[in-house]
C-alpha positions in Angstrom: 0.0 0.0 0.0 1.0 3.6 -0.5 1.1 4.2 3.3 4.2 2.0 3.8 6.1 4.4 1.6 4.9 7.5 3.6 2.6 8.4 0.7 -0.9 9.5 1.6 -3.9 8.8 -0.7 -5.2 12.3 0.1 -2.0 14.4 0.4 0.5 12.5 -1.7 4.1 13.1 -0.7 3.0 16.0 1.7 2.5 15.0 5.3 -1.2 15.1 5.9 -0.8 17.7 8.7 1.9 20.4 8.9 5.0 19.2 10.8 4.9 19.7 14.5 7.3 22.2 16.3 10.5 20.8 17.8 10.4 20.1 21.5 13.0 21.3 23.9 16.1 21.4 23.8 15.8 21.3 19.9 13.6 24.4 19.9 16.7 26.6 19.8 17.2 25.5 16.2 13.7 26.6 15.3 14.1 29.9 17.1 17.3 30.6 15.3 15.7 29.9 11.9 12.8 32.2 12.7 15.4 34.9 13.6 17.4 34.3 10.4 14.3 34.8 8.1 14.0 38.3 9.5 17.6 39.5 10.3 20.1 37.6 8.1 21.0 38.7 4.6 22.7 37.2 1.6 26.5 37.6 1.8 26.9 38.5 -1.8 24.1 41.1 -1.8 25.5 44.6 -1.9 22.2 46.4 -1.5 21.8 48.9 1.3 19.1 46.7 3.0 21.4 43.7 3.0 24.5 45.6 4.2 22.3 46.9 7.1 21.8 43.3 8.2 25.6 42.3 8.0 26.2 42.8 11.8 23.1 40.9 12.7 24.2 38.1 10.4 27.6 37.9 12.0 26.2 37.8 15.5 23.7 35.1 14.4 26.5 33.0 12.9 28.6 33.4 16.1 25.6 32.2 18.2 25.2 29.1 16.0 28.9 28.3 16.3 28.8 28.6 20.1 26.0 26.0 20.5 26.7 22.6 21.9 26.0 19.5 19.8 22.6 18.2 20.8 22.1 14.4 20.5 19.1 13.6 18.3 18.4 10.0 19.3 15.2 10.9 21.2 13.7 12.1 17.8 14.6 8.9 15.9 11.3 7.1 16.7 9.1 10.0 15.5 9.1 10.4 11.7 7.5 13.9 11.6 9.9 15.3 14.3 12.8 13.9 12.3 11.5 15.6 9.2 11.1 18.8 11.1 14.6 18.6 12.5 16.0 17.9 9.0 14.1 20.9 7.6 15.2 23.3 10.3 18.9 22.3 10.3 19.2 22.3 6.5 17.7 25.8 6.3 20.2 26.8 9.1 23.1 25.4 7.1 22.1 27.4 4.0 21.5 30.6 6.0 24.9 30.2 7.7 26.9 29.6 4.6 25.3 32.0 2.2 25.2 34.9 4.7 29.0 35.0 4.7 30.2 37.8 2.4 32.5 36.4 -0.4 35.4 38.5 1.0 35.2 36.6 4.3 35.0 33.1 2.8 37.9 30.6 3.0 38.6 28.3 0.0 36.4 25.7 1.7 33.5 26.7 4.0 33.1 25.0 7.4 29.7 24.3 8.7 29.9 24.3 12.5 29.4 21.0 14.3 26.5 22.4 16.3 24.3 22.0 13.1 26.4 19.7 10.9 26.5 16.7 13.4 22.8 16.6 14.1 21.8 17.2 10.5 23.9 14.2 9.4 22.5 12.1 12.2 18.8 12.8 11.3 19.6 12.5 7.6 21.0 9.0 8.1 17.8 7.9 9.8 15.6 9.5 7.1 17.8 8.2 4.3 18.0 11.7 2.8 21.0 14.0 1.9 22.2 16.2 4.7 21.6 19.4 2.9 18.6 21.6 1.8 16.3 19.5 -0.5 13.1 19.8 -2.4 11.4 18.2 0.6 12.7 20.9 3.0 11.6 23.8 0.7 8.3 22.4 -0.6 6.9 19.2 0.9 7.7 20.0 4.5 7.6 23.8 4.1 4.1 24.3 2.7 1.1 24.4 4.9 -2.6 25.2 4.5 -3.6 28.9 4.9 -6.9 27.8 6.4 -5.8 25.2 9.0 -9.3 23.8 9.2 -9.1 22.5 5.6 -6.6 20.2 4.0 -3.8 21.5 1.7 -5.1 22.2 -1.8 -4.1 24.2 -5.0 -5.6 27.4 -3.5 -5.1 26.6 0.3 -1.3 26.6 0.5 1.5 28.9 1.6 5.2 28.4 2.5 6.3 28.7 6.2 9.9 29.8 5.6 11.7 31.9 2.9 15.2 33.1 2.6 14.6 36.4 0.8 11.2 37.4 2.3 10.0 38.2 -1.2 6.6 37.3 -2.7 8.6 36.0 -5.7 10.1 33.3 -3.5 6.8 32.4 -2.0 5.3 32.1 -5.5 8.1 29.9 -6.5 7.4 27.4 -3.7 3.7 27.6 -4.2 4.1 26.7 -7.9 6.3 23.8 -6.9 3.8 22.7 -4.3 0.9 22.9 -6.8 2.7 20.6 -9.2 2.9 18.1 -6.3 -0.8 18.5 -5.3 -1.9 18.0 -9.0 0.4 15.0 -8.9 -1.7 13.3 -6.2 -4.1 12.1 -9.0 -1.1 10.7 -10.9 -0.1 8.6 -7.8 -3.6 7.3 -7.6 -3.6 6.3 -11.3 -0.2 4.5 -10.9 -1.5 2.7 -7.8 -4.7 1.7 -9.6 -2.7 0.2 -12.5 -0.5 -1.9 -10.2 -3.6 -3.0 -8.2 -5.4 -4.5 -11.3 -5.8 -8.3 -10.9 -5.0 -8.8 -14.6 -4.7 -7.0 -17.9 -6.3 -9.5 -20.2 -10.0 -8.5 -20.0 -11.8 -5.6 -21.8 -12.8 -4.0 -18.5 -9.2 -3.6 -17.3 -8.0 -2.3 -20.7 -10.8 0.2 -20.8 -10.0 1.4 -17.3 -6.3 1.8 -18.1 -7.2 3.7 -21.3 -9.5 6.1 -19.3 -6.8 6.5 -16.7 -4.2 7.4 -19.3 -6.5 10.2 -20.6 -6.8 11.4 -17.0 -3.0 11.2 -16.7 -2.5 13.2 -19.9 -4.8 15.9 -18.5 -2.9 16.0 -15.1 0.4 16.4 -17.0 -1.0 19.2 -19.0 -2.2 20.9 -15.9 1.2 20.6 -14.3 2.7 22.3 -17.4 0.3 25.2 -16.9 1.2 25.4 -13.2 5.0 25.5 -14.0 4.3 28.2 -16.7 2.3 30.2 -14.1 5.4 31.0 -12.1 6.2 33.7 -14.7 3.3 35.8 -13.4 4.5 36.2 -9.8 8.2 35.3 -9.7 10.5 37.8 -11.4 13.4 36.0 -13.2 15.9 38.7 -12.0 14.8 38.4 -8.4 14.9 34.6 -8.6 18.4 34.5 -10.1 20.1 37.1 -7.9 18.1 37.1 -4.6 16.6 33.6 -4.3 18.7 31.0 -6.2 22.0 31.8 -4.4 20.5 30.6 -1.1 19.8 27.2 -2.7 23.4 26.6 -4.0 25.1 23.5 -2.6 28.7 22.5 -2.1 29.2 21.8 -5.8 27.2 24.7 -7.3 30.2 26.2 -9.1 31.3 22.8 -10.5 33.3 19.8 -9.3 36.6 21.6 -9.2 35.5 23.9 -6.2 36.7 22.9 -2.7 33.2 22.7 -1.4 31.9 22.6 2.2 33.3 20.8 5.3 31.0 19.5 8.0 32.8 20.0 11.3 32.7 16.9 13.5 31.6 14.7 10.7 33.8 12.0 9.0 34.3 13.6 5.6 36.0 10.6 4.1 32.5 9.3 3.4 31.3 11.6 0.6 28.2 13.5 1.5 25.5 14.5 -1.0 25.5 18.3 -0.7 24.1 19.6 -4.0 21.1 21.6 -2.7 17.5 21.6 -3.8 16.3 21.0 -7.3 13.0 20.3 -9.1 14.8 17.1 -10.2 14.1 15.8 -6.7 10.3 15.8 -7.1 9.3 12.2 -6.5 6.0 12.8 -8.5 8.0 13.4 -11.7 10.3 10.4 -11.1 7.2 8.2 -10.5 5.7 9.5 -13.7 9.0 8.7 -15.6 9.0 5.2 -14.2 5.3 4.6 -15.0 5.7 5.7 -18.6 9.0 3.9 -19.0 11.3 6.9 -19.7 14.9 5.8 -20.2 17.1 8.5 -18.9 20.1 6.3 -18.7 20.0 5.3 -22.4 19.8 1.6 -21.5 17.5 0.6 -24.3 17.7 0.9 -28.1 15.0 3.4 -29.0 14.5 5.8 -31.9 15.5 8.4 -32.8 19.0 7.4 -31.6 20.5 9.7 -28.9 22.4 12.7 -30.3 26.1 13.3 -29.3 24.7 16.0 -27.1 22.4 13.6 -25.3 25.3 11.2 -24.7 27.4 14.0 -23.2 24.7 14.9 -20.7 24.8 13.6 -17.1 22.9 10.3 -17.5 23.1 9.6 -13.8 21.4 12.9 -12.8 17.9 11.5 -12.1 19.3 8.5 -10.2 21.5 10.8 -8.1 18.6 13.1 -7.4 16.8 10.2 -5.7 19.4 10.4 -2.9 18.0 13.8 -2.0 14.5 12.4 -1.5 13.2 11.0 1.8 14.2 7.3 1.9 10.6 6.1 2.0 9.8 8.0 -1.2 12.9 6.5 -2.9 11.7 3.0 -1.8 8.4 3.8 -3.5 10.2 4.5 -6.8 12.2 1.3 -6.4 8.9 -0.6 -5.8 7.4 0.9 -9.0 10.5 0.1 -11.1 10.6 -3.5 -9.9 6.8 -4.2 -10.4 6.2 -7.2 -12.6 3.7 -5.3 -14.8 5.0 -2.3 -16.7 2.7 0.1 -18.6 4.9 0.6 -21.7 5.1 -3.2 -22.2 1.3 -3.5 -21.9 0.8 -0.6 -24.3 3.1 -2.3 -26.9 1.1 -5.5 -26.6 -2.4 -3.9 -26.5 -3.5 -1.9 -29.6 -6.2 0.0 -27.6 -3.6 1.4 -25.2 -1.0 2.7 -27.8 -2.7 5.9 -28.6 -3.6 7.0 -25.0 -0.1 5.9 -23.9 1.6 8.0 -26.6 -0.6 11.0 -25.7 0.6 10.8 -22.1 4.3 10.6 -23.2 3.9 13.5 -25.6 2.2 15.6 -22.8 5.3 14.9 -20.7 7.6 15.8 -23.6 5.8 19.1 -23.9 6.1 19.7 -20.2 9.9 19.2 -20.5 10.0 21.6 -23.5 8.2 24.2 -21.5 10.4 23.6 -18.5 13.4 24.2 -20.7 12.0 27.6 -21.8 11.4 28.5 -18.1 14.9 27.4 -17.1 16.3 29.4 -20.0 14.5 32.5 -18.9 15.2 32.2 -15.2 18.8 30.8 -15.3 20.5 30.9 -18.6 19.4 34.4 -19.6 19.8 35.8 -16.1 23.3 34.4 -15.8 24.3 37.0 -18.4 22.8 39.8 -16.4 24.2 41.7 -13.4 22.6 42.1 -9.9 21.3 45.6 -10.7 20.1 45.1 -14.3 16.7 46.0 -13.3 14.8 49.1 -14.5 16.5 52.1 -12.8 19.6 54.2 -13.0 22.0 53.0 -15.8 25.1 54.6 -14.2 24.4 52.8 -10.9 23.9 49.6 -12.9 27.3 50.0 -14.6 29.0 50.6 -11.3 27.3 47.6 -9.7 28.3 45.5 -12.6 31.9 46.3 -12.0 31.9 45.6 -8.3 29.1 43.1 -8.1 29.1 39.4 -8.9 30.3 38.9 -12.5 28.1 37.2 -15.0 28.8 33.5 -15.0 31.6 32.0 -17.2 31.7 28.4 -18.3 28.7 26.1 -18.5 25.5 27.3 -16.9 24.6 25.1 -13.9 21.2 24.2 -12.5 20.5 24.4 -8.8 21.8 20.9 -8.4 25.2 21.9 -9.9 24.6 20.3 -13.3 25.2 21.6 -16.8 21.7 22.7 -17.4 20.9 22.9 -21.1 22.5 19.6 -21.9 20.6 17.9 -19.1 17.2 19.4 -19.9 17.5 18.5 -23.6 18.6 15.0 -22.8 15.5 14.6 -20.5 13.2 15.9 -23.2 14.7 13.7 -25.9 14.6 10.6 -23.6 10.9 11.3 -23.1 10.1 11.6 -26.8 11.9 8.2 -27.4 9.4 6.4 -25.2 6.6 7.0 -27.7 5.5 3.7 -29.5 
């Protein structure tokens, strides 16, 4: 059943209720996070408002550093408290690192043991990466506006933000809405695997109808992703929000990265930061439709040289940033004896509705490429103050501010973005029968 994978039939990958507050003595973590959201600024931000918060940010970091390491074992039997601890500690890590001005940073950045040690401990129990993830920013961060009603497309808001901008809130809400719309997808997948057989007309008709519903859900998710343009300004996203998400490898594998004090760093930690590639709904959809991201099967058209150069292990690696139970759900789907693409190949009545769902997903990936191009690739060639305003100030800022990126443009997970997105789109198209 879905429940054994911490998937709820009503709320999907969201917990049915908002996560509970942390009990004492762990509440100091939550208090510090609430303080950070108000008084800590981005280290590379040279605006007057950010500079005003520099002293507060330094005092806040010193406080974090002075804390003792708190043992987390008492939390290990309560899944929701573990998730809350992971969320709070991961946000603290990103606030800590990204509030340090670039001029004060050493080659490698050390995360103090007061937050590094407990974050790694709870991450191991949850089976999730010890860094900010999609779960921390979306699944465990969004709550109903009206607490008397369940989470829904209209009844949702994020609890925490880094930038305190409506743009950041809109970004999380759009991500959350894709997950909410994805709940129907999870039900369709579950219904397919629960069918006693696929040989009778009734079962085939049901799968055909469900594939039409699936296509509509995918089209709705495309519209939700597109809707982010209305309320999340690309410039604000790139310069004020995205830097907070960056993980240890954001600038590429040659960077020295982060050191977690008090943690054995000989065992490589997954520290890439959050990415939409960590959405379990999209991974479940890929498995259900038989999308071959690793290029394991001979399908046409043959992969282009560009496709072959892309990071084929990206989707598999992103699963390490999911809660362990959700990753187990994907493993269960992949190992299921009945696979939809095989059934569609063998059943004439399913080919057309199957292909329609695949092409809807291909169009979703086309659209995601356009959004990523607008929000990341285009903005990477801008400067922090390329917003409407004084051109002289903009030119001065351009000289002293963060330079436009050189080398390959990377996604929030540290990957070469355009190669990756094109490869995902092309792998999707190849699944069509």
